[in-house]
C-alpha positions, 0 to 999 in steps of 0.5 A: 263065263261066271254066273255073276257075269251072265247076271250082269250081262242079262240086266244090261239087255233087258233095261236097254231102251226099245226104239220106237218105229216110224211108219209112213202113210200117204194118199196113194199108199196102198195095202201092199206097201211097207209102211216106208217112206218109199212104200207107204201104206194107205190109211185103211190098212195102216190104222189096222196093222196092229202086228206091225205098228207097236206101242211107242211107234209113230204113224206118219200121216203125209199131206193130201185127203183121205176119203172115206170112214176109217176104223183104228185098232192101233194100240199101245200101252199105259205111258207108251201110246201108239201115236197117229200124227199129220207131219207138221206144216202139212195139211192132212185131211180126212173126208169122212164122206162115205165110200159106199152104202157099207160105209157109216163115215165113222172115224172110229178109234177103238184101240187103247192108249193111242194118240191122234193129233195134228190132222183135219176131219171134215165131211164134203157131202153138201146135204145139211137139211132133212125131213126125217126126225130124230137122231138118226136120219137115213139121208144124213151120212155125214160120220163123226170122230168116235172114240170108244177105246180106253185112254185115247187122246185127241190132240189139236185136231181141226173137226168140222162139218161132220154129223156130230164132232166127237163122240166120246164114250163110256166104253173107253176109260178116261182119255183126253180132247185137248187143243182141237177147233170145232166148228160147223158140225150137225144138220138141221132136222125138222124137229131141231138142230142136230149135232154137237161139238162133243157128245160124252159119256164115261164110267171108269176114270176121268174124261178130260175135255180141256183147251178146246174151241168150239163154235157154229154147231147145229146144236150144243157145244159140249153135251155130257148127256144119256138116258137112265142106262147112261153113265156121266161119271168123272169129267174134267172140262177146263179152259174151252172157248165156245162161242155161237153154238146152235146159231146155224139152227136157232137164231137168237136163242143159241144152245148152251155152250156147256151141258152136263145132266141127263137121266142118270146121275152125274158125279165128279163133274169139274167145269172151270175156266171156260169162256162161253159166249153167245150160250149159257152153262147149265147142270142138270137136264129139265127132265133128268136125274138128281145129280152128286157132286159138281165144282163149277169155278172161273168160268165166264159165261154170258147167258146165265147159269143153271144148276138142277138138282145137284145134292153138292155144288161149289160155284165160285169166282164165276162171271156170269152175264144174262139180260135176265135171269143170270142164275137160276137154281132148279129142283124136281121137287124142293131145292137141294141147297144143303150141300151148296157153296156159291161164293165170289161169283160176279153177276151182271143183269143187263135188263132184268125184266124177267127177274134177276135170278130164279128158282124152280120148284114142282115145276113151278118158276118163280123171278126173283131179284138179287136181294131175293135170291140171296135171302131165299137161297142162302147163297152168294152172300160174298158175290157181286151184282151189277145192273149192266154189262161188264166193262173190263177188258179180258185176255184170256191166254191158254198154253197148249199142253202138247205143243210149246209156243201154241196156245188159244186166245180169247179177248173179251173187248167190251170197249170195242178197241180196234186193237188189244195188247197182249202179252205172250211172254210166258208162251213165247221165247225172244227171237221166236218166230210166230204167227196168230190166226182167228180160229175162224179162218185157221187155214187162212192168212196170218192177222199178226206174224213176226219175231217175238221180242219180249214187247206185248203184241197187238191183236186186230179186232176187225171182223172175220169171216167164218168159212161157211158150212159145207153145203150152206154157201150163203149162210150167215153166222153171228159177227162177234168182233170187236166185242169177242174174238178167238184166236190161236198163236202158233210157232212157225216150224 
């Protein structure tokens, strides 16, 4: 064969697309299996099968419960991830109840460029209270989803009743947590409630925490925090719905739905288009470091906004509600306002007996009227202030980035309408079958279902009972309906 023909043949061979492989896992699978549908693996074996499962391959998890902690070292390549996925329409549950004393109950994700999606992670151990103070009591071993690999994605997971929902750590570059439902995580100690929905740090790239629903933790919703040795650089926190976090241990004084700040400077922080109900938003820890730059825009928050010691901050188009102190600016010494732009915000103060706003300098706090706030800080000249509660119906639809026809829906319903019309025309196609469930009862019956005909859908705002925290069958959580409801729109398979 001529040299030119050989070159053409070689080019054809190396450009031919590789066919991704599919492997199978069941609760009854074994280490001796082949990863096929007829000879499946057990989960522990599959997650360590790095010589067999390659970039672009999919590991299918079939229905049932997988018990214990697990470690995954599966690795893909940038743009060609390994996928670990629950089979659609099957309930796949990982119960992190430790098998023995050596099992820490973690679902540990170590390999780079991996996607984990469409399954449930929980812990069935009933102990939710300890007499041991601190973050590592010996008798609480509930595990969590621990992400330490580069560019790992956790997609559409249901994560509940763990020690903490997610640990999203700086060992891994970037990555995302998206579309997840995260609730009832943590435990009560003698010192405080422990366990956040997402506890995050980052050093390289940007971590994305987007379009999740976080509610009823023992502590915070999103907690981007660390000591002076930690790194808090590069976060996009967008489109999340957080409500009543901290309610399991802090009755009437919930933890913030979103908190960013700690002992090291935070920088490259973007927080936009989130809904926080029953908890505030805070930037900068009360005794933390001076941070660099922040963008906070388009959020709804009903328990006040606090910004402490950021050199640069753009605070715009937010709706913030509070009984008193709707906005607070804090400085360890003098306020840092030279690099701040606060504008086009919409503030509502329902009481105001402790001031509409506040400033903190050198450890001393002063309550201010809104006019004093504008005058003393030079901020919010184009913002709006109302004494009273919001009266506008808000319907917020967040389409899922990874599953067509799926979305999270938040409804803020101050008039307490029994039903609210929702336009799903940008989400569903005519003739498409759908159902809508409450986030509080994701595995329960649909509140609404049918075939989409292009017309608005009436969503009932009646109270929905949440599954009680594991080990706490009599626990009562705050009722939010009909004033507020959160839902998942799902396409029928």
